[in-house]
PDB file with SEQRES, HELIX, SHEET and CRYST1 records, atoms N, CA, C and O in Angstrom:
SEQRES   1 A   88  ALA ALA ILE ALA GLU LEU ASP GLY VAL LEU GLY PRO ASP          
SEQRES   2 A   88  PHE ASP ALA GLY ASN ASP LYS LYS GLU ASN ARG ALA GLY          
SEQRES   3 A   88  LYS ILE ALA GLU ALA GLY GLY LYS THR VAL VAL ASN ALA          
SEQRES   4 A   88  LEU ILE PRO PHE ARG GLY LEU VAL ARG GLU ILE SER GLY          
SEQRES   5 A   88  ALA ALA PRO ALA GLN ARG ARG LEU ASN ALA ALA ILE ASP          
SEQRES   6 A   88  ALA GLY LEU ALA ARG ARG GLY PHE LEU ARG GLY ILE ALA          
SEQRES   7 A   88  LYS GLY ARG ARG CYS SER ARG SER PRO ASP                      
HELIX    1 AA1 ALA A    2  LEU A   10  1                                   9    
HELIX    2 AA2 ARG A   24  LEU A   40  1                                  17    
HELIX    3 AA3 ARG A   44  SER A   51  1                                   8    
HELIX    4 AA4 ALA A   53  GLY A   80  1                                  28    
CRYST1    1.000    1.000    1.000  90.00  90.00  90.00 P 1           1          
ATOM      1  N   ALA A   1       0.832  -1.197   0.000  1.00  0.00           N  
ATOM      2  CA  ALA A   1       0.000   0.000   0.000  1.00  0.00           C  
ATOM      3  C   ALA A   1       0.871   1.252   0.000  1.00  0.00           C  
ATOM      4  O   ALA A   1       0.544   2.243  -0.654  1.00  0.00           O  
ATOM      5  N   ALA A   2       1.982   1.205   0.737  1.00  0.00           N  
ATOM      6  CA  ALA A   2       2.872   2.363   0.793  1.00  0.00           C  
ATOM      7  C   ALA A   2       3.532   2.619  -0.564  1.00  0.00           C  
ATOM      8  O   ALA A   2       3.766   3.768  -0.939  1.00  0.00           O  
ATOM      9  N   ILE A   3       3.826   1.554  -1.287  1.00  0.00           N  
ATOM     10  CA  ILE A   3       4.430   1.713  -2.614  1.00  0.00           C  
ATOM     11  C   ILE A   3       3.430   2.381  -3.559  1.00  0.00           C  
ATOM     12  O   ILE A   3       3.799   3.270  -4.326  1.00  0.00           O  
ATOM     13  N   ALA A   4       2.188   1.962  -3.507  1.00  0.00           N  
ATOM     14  CA  ALA A   4       1.157   2.556  -4.353  1.00  0.00           C  
ATOM     15  C   ALA A   4       0.963   4.031  -4.009  1.00  0.00           C  
ATOM     16  O   ALA A   4       0.768   4.859  -4.899  1.00  0.00           O  
ATOM     17  N   GLU A   5       1.017   4.356  -2.730  1.00  0.00           N  
ATOM     18  CA  GLU A   5       0.886   5.751  -2.306  1.00  0.00           C  
ATOM     19  C   GLU A   5       2.045   6.589  -2.839  1.00  0.00           C  
ATOM     20  O   GLU A   5       1.844   7.702  -3.325  1.00  0.00           O  
ATOM     21  N   LEU A   6       3.260   6.046  -2.744  1.00  0.00           N  
ATOM     22  CA  LEU A   6       4.421   6.773  -3.267  1.00  0.00           C  
ATOM     23  C   LEU A   6       4.354   6.899  -4.789  1.00  0.00           C  
ATOM     24  O   LEU A   6       4.762   7.922  -5.339  1.00  0.00           O  
ATOM     25  N   ASP A   7       3.849   5.878  -5.474  1.00  0.00           N  
ATOM     26  CA  ASP A   7       3.674   5.956  -6.930  1.00  0.00           C  
ATOM     27  C   ASP A   7       2.724   7.093  -7.292  1.00  0.00           C  
ATOM     28  O   ASP A   7       2.935   7.798  -8.278  1.00  0.00           O  
ATOM     29  N   GLY A   8       1.684   7.263  -6.493  1.00  0.00           N  
ATOM     30  CA  GLY A   8       0.727   8.329  -6.749  1.00  0.00           C  
ATOM     31  C   GLY A   8       1.329   9.712  -6.604  1.00  0.00           C  
ATOM     32  O   GLY A   8       0.957  10.634  -7.331  1.00  0.00           O  
ATOM     33  N   VAL A   9       2.258   9.863  -5.670  1.00  0.00           N  
ATOM     34  CA  VAL A   9       2.881  11.158  -5.424  1.00  0.00           C  
ATOM     35  C   VAL A   9       4.064  11.396  -6.364  1.00  0.00           C  
ATOM     36  O   VAL A   9       4.217  12.490  -6.908  1.00  0.00           O  
ATOM     37  N   LEU A  10       4.897  10.373  -6.554  1.00  0.00           N  
ATOM     38  CA  LEU A  10       6.136  10.523  -7.322  1.00  0.00           C  
ATOM     39  C   LEU A  10       5.987  10.218  -8.803  1.00  0.00           C  
ATOM     40  O   LEU A  10       6.863  10.562  -9.597  1.00  0.00           O  
ATOM     41  N   GLY A  11       4.902   9.587  -9.179  1.00  0.00           N  
ATOM     42  CA  GLY A  11       4.747   9.150 -10.557  1.00  0.00           C  
ATOM     43  C   GLY A  11       5.233   7.728 -10.702  1.00  0.00           C  
ATOM     44  O   GLY A  11       5.682   7.126  -9.726  1.00  0.00           O  
ATOM     45  N   PRO A  12       5.154   7.177 -11.901  1.00  0.00           N  
ATOM     46  CA  PRO A  12       5.543   5.780 -12.094  1.00  0.00           C  
ATOM     47  C   PRO A  12       7.030   5.565 -11.845  1.00  0.00           C  
ATOM     48  O   PRO A  12       7.849   6.462 -12.044  1.00  0.00           O  
ATOM     49  N   ASP A  13       7.355   4.366 -11.409  1.00  0.00           N  
ATOM     50  CA  ASP A  13       8.738   4.003 -11.133  1.00  0.00           C  
ATOM     51  C   ASP A  13       9.460   3.711 -12.438  1.00  0.00           C  
ATOM     52  O   ASP A  13       8.828   3.395 -13.446  1.00  0.00           O  
ATOM     53  N   PHE A  14      10.761   3.815 -12.419  1.00  0.00           N  
ATOM     54  CA  PHE A  14      11.591   3.547 -13.590  1.00  0.00           C  
ATOM     55  C   PHE A  14      11.608   2.053 -13.864  1.00  0.00           C  
ATOM     56  O   PHE A  14      11.801   1.251 -12.950  1.00  0.00           O  
ATOM     57  N   ASP A  15      11.410   1.682 -15.108  1.00  0.00           N  
ATOM     58  CA  ASP A  15      11.517   0.290 -15.533  1.00  0.00           C  
ATOM     59  C   ASP A  15      12.666   0.192 -16.515  1.00  0.00           C  
ATOM     60  O   ASP A  15      12.730   0.956 -17.479  1.00  0.00           O  
ATOM     61  N   ALA A  16      13.579  -0.747 -16.280  1.00  0.00           N  
ATOM     62  CA  ALA A  16      14.784  -0.867 -17.106  1.00  0.00           C  
ATOM     63  C   ALA A  16      14.469  -1.160 -18.556  1.00  0.00           C  
ATOM     64  O   ALA A  16      15.204  -0.707 -19.434  1.00  0.00           O  
ATOM     65  N   GLY A  17      13.425  -1.886 -18.844  1.00  0.00           N  
ATOM     66  CA  GLY A  17      13.103  -2.248 -20.215  1.00  0.00           C  
ATOM     67  C   GLY A  17      12.273  -1.227 -20.954  1.00  0.00           C  
ATOM     68  O   GLY A  17      11.960  -1.428 -22.127  1.00  0.00           O  
ATOM     69  N   ASN A  18      11.912  -0.151 -20.315  1.00  0.00           N  
ATOM     70  CA  ASN A  18      11.028   0.842 -20.913  1.00  0.00           C  
ATOM     71  C   ASN A  18      11.860   1.980 -21.517  1.00  0.00           C  
ATOM     72  O   ASN A  18      12.147   2.973 -20.848  1.00  0.00           O  
ATOM     73  N   ASP A  19      12.242   1.823 -22.789  1.00  0.00           N  
ATOM     74  CA  ASP A  19      13.024   2.846 -23.477  1.00  0.00           C  
ATOM     75  C   ASP A  19      12.095   3.774 -24.238  1.00  0.00           C  
ATOM     76  O   ASP A  19      11.320   3.335 -25.088  1.00  0.00           O  
ATOM     77  N   LYS A  20      12.180   5.057 -23.927  1.00  0.00           N  
ATOM     78  CA  LYS A  20      11.365   6.046 -24.614  1.00  0.00           C  
ATOM     79  C   LYS A  20      12.242   6.797 -25.603  1.00  0.00           C  
ATOM     80  O   LYS A  20      13.432   7.005 -25.367  1.00  0.00           O  
ATOM     81  N   LYS A  21      11.644   7.195 -26.699  1.00  0.00           N  
ATOM     82  CA  LYS A  21      12.340   8.022 -27.674  1.00  0.00           C  
ATOM     83  C   LYS A  21      12.385   9.452 -27.139  1.00  0.00           C  
ATOM     84  O   LYS A  21      11.371   9.986 -26.689  1.00  0.00           O  
ATOM     85  N   GLU A  22      13.562  10.064 -27.191  1.00  0.00           N  
ATOM     86  CA  GLU A  22      13.694  11.440 -26.755  1.00  0.00           C  
ATOM     87  C   GLU A  22      13.335  12.380 -27.886  1.00  0.00           C  
ATOM     88  O   GLU A  22      13.668  12.131 -29.045  1.00  0.00           O  
ATOM     89  N   ASN A  23      12.668  13.437 -27.551  1.00  0.00           N  
ATOM     90  CA  ASN A  23      12.341  14.475 -28.504  1.00  0.00           C  
ATOM     91  C   ASN A  23      13.500  15.462 -28.514  1.00  0.00           C  
ATOM     92  O   ASN A  23      13.566  16.365 -27.681  1.00  0.00           O  
ATOM     93  N   ARG A  24      14.417  15.281 -29.471  1.00  0.00           N  
ATOM     94  CA  ARG A  24      15.630  16.099 -29.502  1.00  0.00           C  
ATOM     95  C   ARG A  24      15.304  17.575 -29.712  1.00  0.00           C  
ATOM     96  O   ARG A  24      15.903  18.438 -29.069  1.00  0.00           O  
ATOM     97  N   ALA A  25      14.376  17.870 -30.592  1.00  0.00           N  
ATOM     98  CA  ALA A  25      14.007  19.267 -30.847  1.00  0.00           C  
ATOM     99  C   ALA A  25      13.440  19.905 -29.585  1.00  0.00           C  
ATOM    100  O   ALA A  25      13.716  21.069 -29.293  1.00  0.00           O  
ATOM    101  N   GLY A  26      12.653  19.147 -28.845  1.00  0.00           N  
ATOM    102  CA  GLY A  26      12.095  19.664 -27.590  1.00  0.00           C  
ATOM    103  C   GLY A  26      13.169  19.944 -26.562  1.00  0.00           C  
ATOM    104  O   GLY A  26      13.108  20.946 -25.850  1.00  0.00           O  
ATOM    105  N   LYS A  27      14.158  19.058 -26.480  1.00  0.00           N  
ATOM    106  CA  LYS A  27      15.260  19.256 -25.533  1.00  0.00           C  
ATOM    107  C   LYS A  27      16.082  20.498 -25.902  1.00  0.00           C  
ATOM    108  O   LYS A  27      16.493  21.257 -25.024  1.00  0.00           O  
ATOM    109  N   ILE A  28      16.318  20.698 -27.192  1.00  0.00           N  
ATOM    110  CA  ILE A  28      17.074  21.872 -27.637  1.00  0.00           C  
ATOM    111  C   ILE A  28      16.287  23.145 -27.342  1.00  0.00           C  
ATOM    112  O   ILE A  28      16.857  24.138 -26.888  1.00  0.00           O  
ATOM    113  N   ALA A  29      14.987  23.118 -27.596  1.00  0.00           N  
ATOM    114  CA  ALA A  29      14.147  24.282 -27.316  1.00  0.00           C  
ATOM    115  C   ALA A  29      14.118  24.590 -25.821  1.00  0.00           C  
ATOM    116  O   ALA A  29      14.151  25.755 -25.425  1.00  0.00           O  
ATOM    117  N   GLU A  30      14.056  23.561 -25.002  1.00  0.00           N  
ATOM    118  CA  GLU A  30      14.054  23.756 -23.550  1.00  0.00           C  
ATOM    119  C   GLU A  30      15.359  24.390 -23.090  1.00  0.00           C  
ATOM    120  O   GLU A  30      15.346  25.331 -22.297  1.00  0.00           O  
ATOM    121  N   ALA A  31      16.480  23.883 -23.578  1.00  0.00           N  
ATOM    122  CA  ALA A  31      17.783  24.434 -23.208  1.00  0.00           C  
ATOM    123  C   ALA A  31      17.910  25.882 -23.673  1.00  0.00           C  
ATOM    124  O   ALA A  31      18.435  26.731 -22.952  1.00  0.00           O  
ATOM    125  N   GLY A  32      17.427  26.154 -24.877  1.00  0.00           N  
ATOM    126  CA  GLY A  32      17.473  27.523 -25.386  1.00  0.00           C  
ATOM    127  C   GLY A  32      16.612  28.458 -24.570  1.00  0.00           C  
ATOM    128  O   GLY A  32      17.010  29.590 -24.296  1.00  0.00           O  
ATOM    129  N   GLY A  33      15.446  28.002 -24.181  1.00  0.00           N  
ATOM    130  CA  GLY A  33      14.559  28.815 -23.347  1.00  0.00           C  
ATOM    131  C   GLY A  33      15.167  29.134 -21.997  1.00  0.00           C  
ATOM    132  O   GLY A  33      15.060  30.260 -21.513  1.00  0.00           O  
ATOM    133  N   LYS A  34      15.805  28.147 -21.387  1.00  0.00           N  
ATOM    134  CA  LYS A  34      16.453  28.384 -20.097  1.00  0.00           C  
ATOM    135  C   LYS A  34      17.594  29.382 -20.236  1.00  0.00           C  
ATOM    136  O   LYS A  34      17.799  30.222 -19.360  1.00  0.00           O  
ATOM    137  N   THR A  35      18.335  29.290 -21.335  1.00  0.00           N  
ATOM    138  CA  THR A  35      19.435  30.217 -21.569  1.00  0.00           C  
ATOM    139  C   THR A  35      18.910  31.638 -21.726  1.00  0.00           C  
ATOM    140  O   THR A  35      19.491  32.574 -21.177  1.00  0.00           O  
ATOM    141  N   VAL A  36      17.818  31.810 -22.466  1.00  0.00           N  
ATOM    142  CA  VAL A  36      17.236  33.136 -22.662  1.00  0.00           C  
ATOM    143  C   VAL A  36      16.751  33.707 -21.336  1.00  0.00           C  
ATOM    144  O   VAL A  36      17.004  34.872 -21.032  1.00  0.00           O  
ATOM    145  N   VAL A  37      16.061  32.900 -20.552  1.00  0.00           N  
ATOM    146  CA  VAL A  37      15.549  33.371 -19.264  1.00  0.00           C  
ATOM    147  C   VAL A  37      16.703  33.789 -18.361  1.00  0.00           C  
ATOM    148  O   VAL A  37      16.644  34.839 -17.721  1.00  0.00           O  
ATOM    149  N   ASN A  38      17.752  32.972 -18.305  1.00  0.00           N  
ATOM    150  CA  ASN A  38      18.900  33.309 -17.463  1.00  0.00           C  
ATOM    151  C   ASN A  38      19.605  34.570 -17.952  1.00  0.00           C  
ATOM    152  O   ASN A  38      20.146  35.321 -17.140  1.00  0.00           O  
ATOM    153  N   ALA A  39      19.611  34.818 -19.258  1.00  0.00           N  
ATOM    154  CA  ALA A  39      20.244  36.016 -19.795  1.00  0.00           C  
ATOM    155  C   ALA A  39      19.399  37.259 -19.530  1.00  0.00           C  
ATOM    156  O   ALA A  39      19.947  38.340 -19.311  1.00  0.00           O  
ATOM    157  N   LEU A  40      18.082  37.123 -19.547  1.00  0.00           N  
ATOM    158  CA  LEU A  40      17.201  38.273 -19.353  1.00  0.00           C  
ATOM    159  C   LEU A  40      17.071  38.697 -17.896  1.00  0.00           C  
ATOM    160  O   LEU A  40      16.780  39.859 -17.612  1.00  0.00           O  
ATOM    161  N   ILE A  41      17.282  37.779 -16.986  1.00  0.00           N  
ATOM    162  CA  ILE A  41      17.127  38.089 -15.566  1.00  0.00           C  
ATOM    163  C   ILE A  41      18.507  38.052 -14.909  1.00  0.00           C  
ATOM    164  O   ILE A  41      18.968  36.992 -14.486  1.00  0.00           O  
ATOM    165  N   PRO A  42      19.165  39.211 -14.823  1.00  0.00           N  
ATOM    166  CA  PRO A  42      20.478  39.215 -14.174  1.00  0.00           C  
ATOM    167  C   PRO A  42      20.321  38.937 -12.678  1.00  0.00           C  
ATOM    168  O   PRO A  42      19.322  39.312 -12.064  1.00  0.00           O  
ATOM    169  N   PHE A  43      21.309  38.284 -12.116  1.00  0.00           N  
ATOM    170  CA  PHE A  43      21.318  37.941 -10.684  1.00  0.00           C  
ATOM    171  C   PHE A  43      20.126  37.073 -10.298  1.00  0.00           C  
ATOM    172  O   PHE A  43      19.614  37.171  -9.183  1.00  0.00           O  
ATOM    173  N   ARG A  44      19.684  36.215 -11.236  1.00  0.00           N  
ATOM    174  CA  ARG A  44      18.526  35.348 -10.990  1.00  0.00           C  
ATOM    175  C   ARG A  44      18.734  34.490  -9.750  1.00  0.00           C  
ATOM    176  O   ARG A  44      17.824  34.349  -8.934  1.00  0.00           O  
ATOM    177  N   GLY A  45      19.930  33.914  -9.602  1.00  0.00           N  
ATOM    178  CA  GLY A  45      20.220  33.076  -8.441  1.00  0.00           C  
ATOM    179  C   GLY A  45      20.105  33.835  -7.135  1.00  0.00           C  
ATOM    180  O   GLY A  45      19.570  33.324  -6.151  1.00  0.00           O  
ATOM    181  N   LEU A  46      20.604  35.046  -7.133  1.00  0.00           N  
ATOM    182  CA  LEU A  46      20.535  35.876  -5.934  1.00  0.00           C  
ATOM    183  C   LEU A  46      19.085  36.214  -5.598  1.00  0.00           C  
ATOM    184  O   LEU A  46      18.683  36.174  -4.435  1.00  0.00           O  
ATOM    185  N   VAL A  47      18.310  36.547  -6.619  1.00  0.00           N  
ATOM    186  CA  VAL A  47      16.892  36.865  -6.409  1.00  0.00           C  
ATOM    187  C   VAL A  47      16.159  35.653  -5.846  1.00  0.00           C  
ATOM    188  O   VAL A  47      15.322  35.793  -4.955  1.00  0.00           O  
ATOM    189  N   ARG A  48      16.473  34.453  -6.365  1.00  0.00           N  
ATOM    190  CA  ARG A  48      15.829  33.237  -5.862  1.00  0.00           C  
ATOM    191  C   ARG A  48      16.196  32.970  -4.404  1.00  0.00           C  
ATOM    192  O   ARG A  48      15.353  32.517  -3.629  1.00  0.00           O  
ATOM    193  N   GLU A  49      17.436  33.244  -4.027  1.00  0.00           N  
ATOM    194  CA  GLU A  49      17.856  33.056  -2.630  1.00  0.00           C  
ATOM    195  C   GLU A  49      17.134  34.035  -1.709  1.00  0.00           C  
ATOM    196  O   GLU A  49      16.619  33.646  -0.661  1.00  0.00           O  
ATOM    197  N   ILE A  50      17.101  35.293  -2.100  1.00  0.00           N  
ATOM    198  CA  ILE A  50      16.473  36.325  -1.262  1.00  0.00           C  
ATOM    199  C   ILE A  50      14.971  36.096  -1.131  1.00  0.00           C  
ATOM    200  O   ILE A  50      14.405  36.275  -0.052  1.00  0.00           O  
ATOM    201  N   SER A  51      14.324  35.700  -2.229  1.00  0.00           N  
ATOM    202  CA  SER A  51      12.869  35.514  -2.204  1.00  0.00           C  
ATOM    203  C   SER A  51      12.448  34.228  -1.495  1.00  0.00           C  
ATOM    204  O   SER A  51      11.281  34.063  -1.139  1.00  0.00           O  
ATOM    205  N   GLY A  52      13.406  33.313  -1.291  1.00  0.00           N  
ATOM    206  CA  GLY A  52      13.064  32.047  -0.632  1.00  0.00           C  
ATOM    207  C   GLY A  52      12.739  30.930  -1.605  1.00  0.00           C  
ATOM    208  O   GLY A  52      12.442  29.812  -1.184  1.00  0.00           O  
ATOM    209  N   ALA A  53      12.789  31.214  -2.907  1.00  0.00           N  
ATOM    210  CA  ALA A  53      12.465  30.183  -3.900  1.00  0.00           C  
ATOM    211  C   ALA A  53      13.535  29.094  -3.946  1.00  0.00           C  
ATOM    212  O   ALA A  53      13.209  27.915  -4.085  1.00  0.00           O  
ATOM    213  N   ALA A  54      14.798  29.473  -3.831  1.00  0.00           N  
ATOM    214  CA  ALA A  54      15.878  28.479  -3.916  1.00  0.00           C  
ATOM    215  C   ALA A  54      15.851  27.516  -2.721  1.00  0.00           C  
ATOM    216  O   ALA A  54      15.954  26.306  -2.923  1.00  0.00           O  
ATOM    217  N   PRO A  55      15.714  28.015  -1.483  1.00  0.00           N  
ATOM    218  CA  PRO A  55      15.620  27.060  -0.365  1.00  0.00           C  
ATOM    219  C   PRO A  55      14.387  26.163  -0.462  1.00  0.00           C  
ATOM    220  O   PRO A  55      14.447  24.988  -0.098  1.00  0.00           O  
ATOM    221  N   ALA A  56      13.284  26.702  -0.946  1.00  0.00           N  
ATOM    222  CA  ALA A  56      12.078  25.888  -1.110  1.00  0.00           C  
ATOM    223  C   ALA A  56      12.314  24.799  -2.148  1.00  0.00           C  
ATOM    224  O   ALA A  56      11.858  23.669  -1.970  1.00  0.00           O  
ATOM    225  N   GLN A  57      13.022  25.123  -3.234  1.00  0.00           N  
ATOM    226  CA  GLN A  57      13.336  24.134  -4.259  1.00  0.00           C  
ATOM    227  C   GLN A  57      14.249  23.054  -3.698  1.00  0.00           C  
ATOM    228  O   GLN A  57      14.088  21.877  -4.022  1.00  0.00           O  
ATOM    229  N   ARG A  58      15.208  23.443  -2.860  1.00  0.00           N  
ATOM    230  CA  ARG A  58      16.108  22.454  -2.250  1.00  0.00           C  
ATOM    231  C   ARG A  58      15.339  21.513  -1.321  1.00  0.00           C  
ATOM    232  O   ARG A  58      15.608  20.312  -1.288  1.00  0.00           O  
ATOM    233  N   ARG A  59      14.380  22.062  -0.567  1.00  0.00           N  
ATOM    234  CA  ARG A  59      13.567  21.211   0.317  1.00  0.00           C  
ATOM    235  C   ARG A  59      12.706  20.253  -0.509  1.00  0.00           C  
ATOM    236  O   ARG A  59      12.566  19.082  -0.154  1.00  0.00           O  
ATOM    237  N   LEU A  60      12.137  20.741  -1.596  1.00  0.00           N  
ATOM    238  CA  LEU A  60      11.336  19.882  -2.479  1.00  0.00           C  
ATOM    239  C   LEU A  60      12.192  18.767  -3.060  1.00  0.00           C  
ATOM    240  O   LEU A  60      11.779  17.607  -3.060  1.00  0.00           O  
ATOM    241  N   ASN A  61      13.376  19.101  -3.553  1.00  0.00           N  
ATOM    242  CA  ASN A  61      14.271  18.090  -4.119  1.00  0.00           C  
ATOM    243  C   ASN A  61      14.669  17.052  -3.075  1.00  0.00           C  
ATOM    244  O   ASN A  61      14.757  15.865  -3.389  1.00  0.00           O  
ATOM    245  N   ALA A  62      14.910  17.483  -1.836  1.00  0.00           N  
ATOM    246  CA  ALA A  62      15.261  16.543  -0.766  1.00  0.00           C  
ATOM    247  C   ALA A  62      14.087  15.606  -0.463  1.00  0.00           C  
ATOM    248  O   ALA A  62      14.287  14.412  -0.240  1.00  0.00           O  
ATOM    249  N   ALA A  63      12.869  16.142  -0.455  1.00  0.00           N  
ATOM    250  CA  ALA A  63      11.685  15.312  -0.203  1.00  0.00           C  
ATOM    251  C   ALA A  63      11.476  14.296  -1.321  1.00  0.00           C  
ATOM    252  O   ALA A  63      11.125  13.146  -1.055  1.00  0.00           O  
ATOM    253  N   ILE A  64      11.687  14.710  -2.562  1.00  0.00           N  
ATOM    254  CA  ILE A  64      11.548  13.785  -3.689  1.00  0.00           C  
ATOM    255  C   ILE A  64      12.600  12.684  -3.603  1.00  0.00           C  
ATOM    256  O   ILE A  64      12.293  11.511  -3.814  1.00  0.00           O  
ATOM    257  N   ASP A  65      13.838  13.058  -3.294  1.00  0.00           N  
ATOM    258  CA  ASP A  65      14.907  12.060  -3.147  1.00  0.00           C  
ATOM    259  C   ASP A  65      14.580  11.055  -2.044  1.00  0.00           C  
ATOM    260  O   ASP A  65      14.798   9.854  -2.209  1.00  0.00           O  
ATOM    261  N   ALA A  66      14.058  11.546  -0.921  1.00  0.00           N  
ATOM    262  CA  ALA A  66      13.699  10.656   0.182  1.00  0.00           C  
ATOM    263  C   ALA A  66      12.564   9.710  -0.232  1.00  0.00           C  
ATOM    264  O   ALA A  66      12.579   8.531   0.121  1.00  0.00           O  
ATOM    265  N   GLY A  67      11.590  10.222  -0.974  1.00  0.00           N  
ATOM    266  CA  GLY A  67      10.487   9.377  -1.440  1.00  0.00           C  
ATOM    267  C   GLY A  67      10.961   8.306  -2.413  1.00  0.00           C  
ATOM    268  O   GLY A  67      10.509   7.162  -2.350  1.00  0.00           O  
ATOM    269  N   LEU A  68      11.866   8.671  -3.308  1.00  0.00           N  
ATOM    270  CA  LEU A  68      12.409   7.691  -4.251  1.00  0.00           C  
ATOM    271  C   LEU A  68      13.197   6.609  -3.523  1.00  0.00           C  
ATOM    272  O   LEU A  68      13.092   5.428  -3.853  1.00  0.00           O  
ATOM    273  N   ALA A  69      13.983   7.014  -2.535  1.00  0.00           N  
ATOM    274  CA  ALA A  69      14.757   6.034  -1.762  1.00  0.00           C  
ATOM    275  C   ALA A  69      13.822   5.113  -0.979  1.00  0.00           C  
ATOM    276  O   ALA A  69      14.049   3.905  -0.917  1.00  0.00           O  
ATOM    277  N   ARG A  70      12.788   5.672  -0.388  1.00  0.00           N  
ATOM    278  CA  ARG A  70      11.825   4.875   0.385  1.00  0.00           C  
ATOM    279  C   ARG A  70      11.112   3.867  -0.515  1.00  0.00           C  
ATOM    280  O   ARG A  70      10.946   2.705  -0.144  1.00  0.00           O  
ATOM    281  N   ARG A  71      10.694   4.314  -1.695  1.00  0.00           N  
ATOM    282  CA  ARG A  71      10.009   3.407  -2.614  1.00  0.00           C  
ATOM    283  C   ARG A  71      10.943   2.278  -3.041  1.00  0.00           C  
ATOM    284  O   ARG A  71      10.520   1.124  -3.104  1.00  0.00           O  
ATOM    285  N   GLY A  72      12.197   2.587  -3.332  1.00  0.00           N  
ATOM    286  CA  GLY A  72      13.156   1.553  -3.703  1.00  0.00           C  
ATOM    287  C   GLY A  72      13.375   0.561  -2.579  1.00  0.00           C  
ATOM    288  O   GLY A  72      13.463  -0.644  -2.813  1.00  0.00           O  
ATOM    289  N   PHE A  73      13.463   1.069  -1.358  1.00  0.00           N  
ATOM    290  CA  PHE A  73      13.624   0.198  -0.196  1.00  0.00           C  
ATOM    291  C   PHE A  73      12.424  -0.733  -0.052  1.00  0.00           C  
ATOM    292  O   PHE A  73      12.590  -1.937   0.139  1.00  0.00           O  
ATOM    293  N   LEU A  74      11.227  -0.183  -0.143  1.00  0.00           N  
ATOM    294  CA  LEU A  74      10.022  -0.993   0.012  1.00  0.00           C  
ATOM    295  C   LEU A  74       9.889  -2.026  -1.105  1.00  0.00           C  
ATOM    296  O   LEU A  74       9.460  -3.153  -0.859  1.00  0.00           O  
ATOM    297  N   ARG A  75      10.255  -1.650  -2.328  1.00  0.00           N  
ATOM    298  CA  ARG A  75      10.205  -2.608  -3.440  1.00  0.00           C  
ATOM    299  C   ARG A  75      11.189  -3.753  -3.192  1.00  0.00           C  
ATOM    300  O   ARG A  75      10.875  -4.912  -3.465  1.00  0.00           O  
ATOM    301  N   GLY A  76      12.367  -3.434  -2.681  1.00  0.00           N  
ATOM    302  CA  GLY A  76      13.355  -4.471  -2.384  1.00  0.00           C  
ATOM    303  C   GLY A  76      12.882  -5.410  -1.294  1.00  0.00           C  
ATOM    304  O   GLY A  76      13.051  -6.624  -1.406  1.00  0.00           O  
ATOM    305  N   ILE A  77      12.292  -4.869  -0.244  1.00  0.00           N  
ATOM    306  CA  ILE A  77      11.752  -5.701   0.842  1.00  0.00           C  
ATOM    307  C   ILE A  77      10.640  -6.601   0.308  1.00  0.00           C  
ATOM    308  O   ILE A  77      10.603  -7.793   0.612  1.00  0.00           O  
ATOM    309  N   ALA A  78       9.741  -6.034  -0.483  1.00  0.00           N  
ATOM    310  CA  ALA A  78       8.627  -6.822  -1.032  1.00  0.00           C  
ATOM    311  C   ALA A  78       9.141  -7.949  -1.920  1.00  0.00           C  
ATOM    312  O   ALA A  78       8.640  -9.072  -1.857  1.00  0.00           O  
ATOM    313  N   LYS A  79      10.126  -7.654  -2.735  1.00  0.00           N  
ATOM    314  CA  LYS A  79      10.669  -8.679  -3.614  1.00  0.00           C  
ATOM    315  C   LYS A  79      11.409  -9.744  -2.808  1.00  0.00           C  
ATOM    316  O   LYS A  79      11.283 -10.934  -3.099  1.00  0.00           O  
ATOM    317  N   GLY A  80      12.172  -9.335  -1.808  1.00  0.00           N  
ATOM    318  CA  GLY A  80      12.915 -10.276  -0.983  1.00  0.00           C  
ATOM    319  C   GLY A  80      12.015 -11.207  -0.187  1.00  0.00           C  
ATOM    320  O   GLY A  80      12.369 -12.361   0.052  1.00  0.00           O  
ATOM    321  N   ARG A  81      10.866 -10.718   0.220  1.00  0.00           N  
ATOM    322  CA  ARG A  81       9.919 -11.534   0.986  1.00  0.00           C  
ATOM    323  C   ARG A  81       8.934 -12.263   0.079  1.00  0.00           C  
ATOM    324  O   ARG A  81       8.041 -12.962   0.557  1.00  0.00           O  
ATOM    325  N   ARG A  82       9.099 -12.098  -1.216  1.00  0.00           N  
ATOM    326  CA  ARG A  82       8.217 -12.730  -2.203  1.00  0.00           C  
ATOM    327  C   ARG A  82       6.738 -12.454  -1.917  1.00  0.00           C  
ATOM    328  O   ARG A  82       5.905 -13.360  -1.903  1.00  0.00           O  
ATOM    329  N   CYS A  83       6.448 -11.191  -1.693  1.00  0.00           N  
ATOM    330  CA  CYS A  83       5.068 -10.806  -1.404  1.00  0.00           C  
ATOM    331  C   CYS A  83       4.173 -11.128  -2.598  1.00  0.00           C  
ATOM    332  O   CYS A  83       4.576 -10.994  -3.754  1.00  0.00           O  
ATOM    333  N   SER A  84       2.963 -11.551  -2.292  1.00  0.00           N  
ATOM    334  CA  SER A  84       2.034 -11.904  -3.363  1.00  0.00           C  
ATOM    335  C   SER A  84       1.613 -10.694  -4.169  1.00  0.00           C  
ATOM    336  O   SER A  84       1.283 -10.820  -5.348  1.00  0.00           O  
ATOM    337  N   ARG A  85       1.620  -9.539  -3.559  1.00  0.00           N  
ATOM    338  CA  ARG A  85       1.266  -8.301  -4.270  1.00  0.00           C  
ATOM    339  C   ARG A  85       2.509  -7.470  -4.508  1.00  0.00           C  
ATOM    340  O   ARG A  85       2.493  -6.247  -4.361  1.00  0.00           O  
ATOM    341  N   SER A  86       3.589  -8.145  -4.877  1.00  0.00           N  
ATOM    342  CA  SER A  86       4.853  -7.467  -5.148  1.00  0.00           C  
ATOM    343  C   SER A  86       4.686  -6.490  -6.302  1.00  0.00           C  
ATOM    344  O   SER A  86       3.963  -6.789  -7.253  1.00  0.00           O  
ATOM    345  N   PRO A  87       5.330  -5.339  -6.247  1.00  0.00           N  
ATOM    346  CA  PRO A  87       5.170  -4.330  -7.285  1.00  0.00           C  
ATOM    347  C   PRO A  87       5.753  -4.728  -8.628  1.00  0.00           C  
ATOM    348  O   PRO A  87       5.479  -4.046  -9.616  1.00  0.00           O  
ATOM    349  N   ASP A  88       6.545  -5.796  -8.726  1.00  0.00           N  
ATOM    350  CA  ASP A  88       7.139  -6.213 -10.011  1.00  0.00           C  
ATOM    351  C   ASP A  88       6.243  -7.164 -10.752  1.00  0.00           C  
ATOM    352  O   ASP A  88       6.587  -7.612 -11.846  1.00  0.00           O  
TER     353      ASP A  88                                                      
END                                                                             
């Protein structure tokens, strides 16, 4: 149940056999957009620190990392115990 709850919050888990095609044009456009935004807003990093956006982003990233680690741990325990409702 905890794995399903984490899947709902974090999205689907990574599957080794699930290869997706990357949209190269989309990736280039995204990188270009980020470059333009960073060029138009001088001292963007400083503004994010002062406004509290950067610390909030760091807390969010830490929470996501903890959730991913927890889900991996629970999947390993379920697989090791051969649970009938194993996530694999």
